[in-house]
N, C-alpha and C positions, 0 to 999 in steps of 0.2 A: 730404580724407579725414578721418574722425572719428578723434580721437586715442585712442579707446577701445581700438582694436586696433593695437598697434605691433609686436607680434611674433606669429609664427604657427609652429606645429610641424606635422609631418606628421600627428600625432594629431588636431590641430584640423581639418585638412582631411578626415581620415577620418570624424570625428564629423559633418561636414557632408554626408556621404554619397558622397564621391568614392572611386573604386576605387584600390587600391594602384598599379595601372598608371598611372592618370591622375595620381596624386600624383607618381609618379616623373618623369613627363613635365613636370610643372609645376616641380619643384625641381631638375631635371637640371642646369641651368646657373646656378643661384643660389648665391651665397655664403651660408653660414650664419654668423651673428654669433658664436655661442658655443655650447658644450654645457652644458646644465643637466640634471643627473640623467640623462645619457645621451641627451638629446633635442637635436636640431639646431634652433636657433631661427633662423627666417628673418624678414627685415624684411617687414612686411605690404605695403609699397609695391612691393617686388620681386615678391611673390607676385601682387599685383593686376595688375602689368604682364605677368607670365607668363600669367596666366589670360586677360587681354585679347588677348594674342598668339594663344592657342589659339582664342579665340572668332572671331578674324579669319579663321581657316582655314575653308574650305568643306568640308573632308573629315570634320568631326566630325558625329556623329549628332545628331538633335534631342533625344534623351534626355540625351546628354552636354552639349549646349549648355544645356539647361535646368538641369542640375546645376551647371554652371560659373557660370551667371547667378545662381543662388541663393547660391553661395559668395561671388561678387563683391558681391552686395547686402549680405551679412552682413559681409564684410571692410570695406566702405566705410561701415558703420554706418547703412545705409539700411533695415534690416529693421524690421518693426513690433513687435519684441520690446522691451519697456521694462523695464529693470532697476529693481527697487524695493527700497529700503532700508527694511525693516520696523521697524528700530530707530530710524529718523530722529526720530520724535516723542518718544522717551524722553530723559530727562535722562542726563547722562554717567554718573552712578552706576548708573542703571537699565540702561544699555547694558552697562556693565562687569559687572554682576551677571548679565545674560542671557548674555553671552558666556562668563563663567566657568562658568555652569551647563552650557552646551553643551560646553565643553572637558572638564569633569568627566565628563559622560556619555560623551564619546568615549574618555576615558582608561579608564573602567570597561569599555567594550566591548573595548578593547585587552587589558585584564587578563583578561577572560573568554576571549577568543580564545587568549591565551597559555596559560591554564590548560588549555583543551581541547587545545591543541597538545602540552603536556607529558604529558597523560593518554594521548593517542594514541601519542606517542613511547614512553612507558613500556610500553604494551601491545604495541607493535610489537617492542620489544627483548625483552620477555618471550617473545613468540611465537617470535622468531628463536632465542632461547636454548633453546627447548623447554620453557619453564616456563609453566604455566597462569597467565594474568593474573588 
């Protein structure tokens, strides 16, 4: 197994296109290693074993089998998706500068959202109090 995927959450499986029902069947008897921000983290090798067990069943539909095979390929690191580090060819200083710029842009977006939230909150409170915003 490729070491790229060591942990899997139910959200990861959902992002791969599995239904909530199928995910529950997969993780039903698995131990989760820890909770991180409310998510249960499963060992990828356990998830792979559970999926292979379901694939061994003759009762699953061809669509479900296809979905499970796609997830299995992804978890085993056999997919044709190649992760690219676009900052790889930059010097350490240039990488730091690019990442700092991205962080600053994200922080500015958060400030904008918080400002909008405060404005909506103020208008809502004014409306509830019967005062014209």
